[in-house]
N, C-alpha and C positions, 0 to 999 in steps of 0.2 A: 582548532575548534573555538567557537565564540565563548569567552567566559562569563561568569555570572555578572560582573559589573556591567559589561557591554550589553548583556541580554536585558539587563533591568532599565537601561538607560532609555530616555525618551518617553513623551507622553502624546506627542502630536499623532501617532498611529492611532490612539484610541478615538481622537476626536474625527480623524477620516474613516474610521471604520463604521461608523453608523450604530454602533453598540452602545447602550445605556450603561456607563461605567457603574452606577450604583447597583445595578441588576447583576452584572459579572462579578463585583467585589463580593456579593453575598452568595455567589454560586458555590463556594467551597464548603459551605456551611452544612453539616448533615441534616438531612430532613427526615421527618417521621414518615413522610409519603414515600412509596417507591418511586424511585427516580425514573423518569422517561430516558431513553437512550436515542440519540440521533448520530449517525455516521455518515460523514461527508467524504465520500470515496471518489478520489480522482484516479486517472488511468494514464500510467507511464510518466508520472511527475518525478523529475529529479529532486532530490532533497535540497541541492544548493539553489533553486529557485527562491527559496523563501528566506526573507530578511531575518527571521530569527535564528537561522543557521549561518549568517554571514554574507547573503546576496546583497550585492550593492545597488540591485536594479529598482527596489521600491515597488516590488510586484505584489506584495502580500500585507499591506498595513492592517487587514482586519485579522489574518490569522497570526501576525505577530503580537498583536494586542491580546488575542486569545491565549497565546503561549504564555505571555506576561501574567495572565490570570489564572493559569493552570500549570500544566506539567508538559515541558519539552523533552522528548526522548532524543538525545544527542547522536545515538549510533542505533537507529532501527534498520533492521535489514529483513528483506522479504525471504521467503522460503524457497521461492521458484520464479526466477525472472522472466515469466511469460503468463498471459492474463488468466486461463481458466485454472491451472493448478494453484496460483497463488491465490484466487479467490476461494476455491474450495478450502485451502488451508486457513484462510481467514474466517470463514463462517464455521468451521468445524474445529478449529485449534489442534488439526492433527496433520501430519505431513502426507505426502501424496501415497505412499505406500499403503496407508491405512485408509484414506477416504477414497482412493483408486483413480482420482483425475490427475495422471501424470503428463498430460499433454492437452492442447486444445482438441476441440472436436468430440471429447469424451463427456459423458453426462455424470453428475454427482448422484450416485444411487439414491433412491427415496428411502432405502434403508439406513442411510448414514444419517445420524443426528447432527444437526446443526444448531446454532445459538437461536435461532428462530423457533425451533421445537421447544427449546428449553424454556424462553421467554414465554412463549405461548401457553405451555403448561402452567406457568406461573401466574397466568391471567393477564398477561401483556397483548394489545393489539399490534401485531407484526405487519410492516408495510415495506414494500421495495418499489423504487422508482429507477428507470434507466436501464443500464446494461446488465445483463444476467451473466450469459456466457457459461452456463453450466447444464444446458440441456444438450443431448447428444445430437450428432450431425444430422441423424434421419428425422429429427423433429423439425429441423429448418432453422433459419435465422431470425424469424419474427416471433409469432405467438408461442408461448409456452404451456403446454398441458400442466394441469394442476399438480401431478404426481412428481413433476420435475423442478418444482418451485422451492425445493428446500425449506418447506414449513412456512413461507411468508404467504400465508394464505387469506389474511383479513383485507390487505389493500395491495393490489399488483397492477402497476403500470410500467410496462417492461417490453423490450425486445431482446430476445436471446442474444443476437451479435449486433448490437446496435450499429457498428460501424459498416455492416453491410446491408442494412435496410434503411439508412439515413445519410443525409449529407449535412454540412454545418448549418444550412438554413432551411432544410425541410426533411421530412422523414415520417416514421410512424412508430407510435408505441402501441402495446396491446393491453387491453384491461383484462379483469380476471375471467371474463366471459369469452375471450379471444377477440373482442371487438376492436376495430382500429381507433387509434386516436391520433389522427394526422396532424402534422404542424407544418407551417410554410411561411416564409417571411420573418422568421423570428430565429435567433440564434440558438442553436442546439441546447447549450448550457443554460440560457435563460429559460427555455421552455421546460426543461427538467425542474428548475426552481419553481417556475409556475405552479406545476403539479404538486410539489413539495408544500407550497404555500396553501394551495387548497385542502390538502390533506390537514394542515395543522389549523386552519382556520374553519373547516367545514366538515371533515370527515372523521380525523382521529380522535380515539378516546383514550385518555389516560389510564393507566401508564402504558406508554408504546415504545415499540422498537422500530425506528425508522432508518432505512438505508437510502440515501441519494447517490446513485452509483453514475456518475459522469462519465463521458467518453474521453472529453478534454482531459489533458493536452495531448492524447493520442493522435496519431496521424490518420487523415482520411485516406483509407487503403487504397480505393480504386483512384484516387488522384495522387497518390504517392507524395503527399506533402502534408504539413501542418496548416490548420486555416484558423486565423484569429478573427474576431469581429471586426467589421469594416472600421478602418483607421486605426487600429491597434498595432499593426505590424509597423505602421510609420512611425509610432511613438517610440519603437525600439530599434530603428533601422541602424544604429550604430552600438550595437549590444555589447555588454560585458560578456568575454568568452570564457568559460571555466578552463583552468589550467590543464585539465586532463585531455580536453579537446584540441588546444592549440596546435600541439606538433603534429597531430595526426591527420591524415586525410579522411573526409567524410563529407557528409553534406550539411553539418553544422552551420556554415558561412550563409547558406540561403535559407535555411530553416529556423535559425534562432529568432528572428524578429516576431514570426507568427507564434512559435512555442511560447515565447515570453508574453505575448498577447493574450494566448489562451489562458496562461496561468493567471495573469492580471484579472481577466474577467470572471474567472472562477472564484477569486478572491472578492471581487464585488458581489458575487452571487452569495458567497458565505456571508456577507453583511446582511443581505435581505433575508436569509434564512434566521440569522440572530436576532434581527428586528423582529421578525414575525414571531418568533418565540418570546421576546420581550412583551409585544403587544397583546399576545395571547395569555399572559400571565405565567409563561412555562419556564422561562429562561432560567430561573433560580433552581428548578428542579429537573433540568435536563443535563444528563452527561453527554457533552459533545466529543465526537472523535473525529480528527481529520487524518486520513491516511491515504496512501497510494498503494497501488498493487506491486508496482516495481518501477525502475528508472528508465533513463534513455541515453545511450551512448552516441547517437547519430552516426551510426555506420562506421565508427572509428575502431571497434573491436572485431567486428564479423561483417556480414554483408547486409545487415539489417539493424534494428534499434535495441535489442535487448538480449536475452539468451546468452549471457556470458557472466562469468564470476566477478567482474570488475565492478568497483564502487557505483559508476555510474549506471549500471545495470541492477545492482542488489540493494543498494542503500535507498531508503524512503524517508519522507517526512512523516512524522507522527506527533500528533499534539492531543492531550485529553484535557478537558477542563469540566468542572460541574460538581455537585454535591458529593461529599466523601472524598475529594480530591485535594491535595496540597495545592497553595497559590504560589506562583513564581517559583517553582521547582524546576532544576535541570536534572535529569537523570542521565549520568555519563556512561552508564555501563551498556554493552552490547546487548540489544534484545531483539526478539523475532517477531514476525508476523502472526505466529501460531500463539503467541502471548496474549493477544487482545481478546479472544474469545473467554479463555478462563478469567481474565481481568474483570471483563464487564458482568460476566456471571457472579464473581464475588461481591462487586459492587451493587448488584440487585439483590443480593441475598439469595442466590439460587445455588444450589449444589453444582460443584465442577465435577465432571466425569472424570473417573480415572484414567479412560481410554485417552484423554487428551494428551499430546505431546507437549504442549504450551504450558507455561506457568504463569501463575497470576504476577503482575507488576506492582501490585499494591505494597509488598515489602519493600522493594526497592524506592518507591515514592515516598514510604516513610524512613528510606535510609537504613533499612534492615538489610545490609548487602551480604552478610556472611552467608556463605554457602552458594551465591549467585555463580553460575558457571562461566559467564562472562564470554560466551562464545555463541554464534549462530550457525546452524547446520543448514546448508543450501543444496538443493537437487536441481539439476539442470537437465532439460530434455530439448528435443526438436533440432536444436543446432548441434547437439552431441549428447552423449550420454555421460553426465559428470556429476561429481559429489565435491563439496567444497566446505571449508570451515571460514568462518570470518570471526577473527579475535579481535581484541582490542588494539593489537599490534600488527597482526598478519592476515593476509588472505592466502589461503592454500587451497589448489583445486587439483584433483586427479581425474582422469579422462579415460573412459573405456574405449581403446582406440579401435577394437573389432566390433563395435556396436553401432546401430543406426539410431540416431536421435529421435526418429518418428516412430520406429517399428518396435525399439527395445525399451522397456521401463527402467531397467537396472543390469548390473552385470556382477560377476564375483571376482574379475580382474580389473583392475585400473592402472593407469600410469601417471606419475606425477607430472604436471603440466605447466602450472603456473604457481609461483610464490612471490609475493610482495610484502616488502617491509613498510608497513604504512606510516611508521615515524620517520623514516628516512626518505621515503618516496610516496607521499600522500597521493600522488595523482597517478600511480602506477605506471610508469614509463620505463622501469627497469624491472624484467621479469628475472628473479634470482634462482629459478629452478635449474638445476644442474651446475650451478656456480658452486665450486668447491668451498668457498669460505661460507656458504649458506648451508652446507650439509648437516651440521649438528641441528640446526632448528628445523630443517626439512625432516630429519629422521623422527623429532619429537612430534611434529605436526601430522606426518604419516601415521604414527601411532595413535595420536588423538582421532584422526579422521576414521581410522579403522574402528576405534571403539565407538564413536557415534553412530557409524553405518551398523554395527552390531546391536546398538541400544535401539535404534529408531526402526530399522529395516529387518532387524533380527535375522542377520545372516552374516557370516564370517567372509571377509573379501581379502584378497591380496592387493597390494598397492606397490607396484615397482618404482624405484628410483628413475628420476628423469634420464632418458636415453642419451648418454653422452656418447659422441662419436670417438671411437678409439684412435 
């Protein structure tokens, strides 16, 4: 892990970021005004693409500078390493069994409360731009009817499944009336940022909750590859390769240059957003959250890019900065995607629902760590029916061998399948499941996972030890 001294080193990234240092420096001061909230949401971005986490590629000077002015969560973990379920968890603060979206193509019920509902009731303008992925399949991939918008009703420029109605340089969003907003000849990431700048300069009223949901660095599905802006892949033609990828077959060799180019362009767009907040006088009163839904293992762990319990799938970048938040703070504890919703509600002075599985991260930011569980619960679908725990030291995963990942949301019987010691094997190259020397810790983790399933899913399950041949 990067240490605090290294994290605080360097000031050149601030100059590169295009952010006004004096505005960011005052951003952590509490304000008597209700804070705006802006969520810069990327898709399928590995945590180790970010310089603040130790990437040597220099892709994210703006985000690195923002992290130095705010809070870097060292071990943030998704709840579900696939798009729709992770998004539903983020917006509701609940795990999939409570909000109902346990795989793609399922809609988030209009009856399920989201942060947009809570913020709107508190007098906020709610806006959403980009990829939604939470309307049911029968609605289609483009326009989303009002009842399926999760409470984001004041400003809406969205495609439900953006990757299926657009390409990197052309496509369509849909406004609140279902009218097309086409784009052509502009990079998709840049276009979404242009729409966000329009909101900030012409449309949005304070206080606001604005989500900018980018598709990048997700692959272009029908092209089966990642696509960076013109010239960007060439910049990273000889890239650093993360150590979890190097020994394993996959498509990382051909895909990393474009993937890194996507990340670099996202960071430049983050600079545009921060500059616009500064120009409109809002930067010092806006809470900024940078987060991704899940990571990417480049087909090294299964036949596609995610849906596995490995760090490359479940570990995500998470940075927060703004009023009421500490500056230059690293939070080393394990935190979950479901913790973001209650954190933002508390920061805005809005009551947190008891139904939320997530917990506010503010005590950790104040270094009030007593009682923090220090583990993240992960549910996995589509590739398999699985449940996992990610602790500070271990990743433990059990699989329902008789269930189908697309058809079955859960099981009452699982089998131990993965166990990694992240202290000894941070790149998860040695699976300890079934190893005699690992049985004592496996037994402990088995019990902890059963307890978490009972707590979250309200059901008792059996977890069998790894099936060792006799």
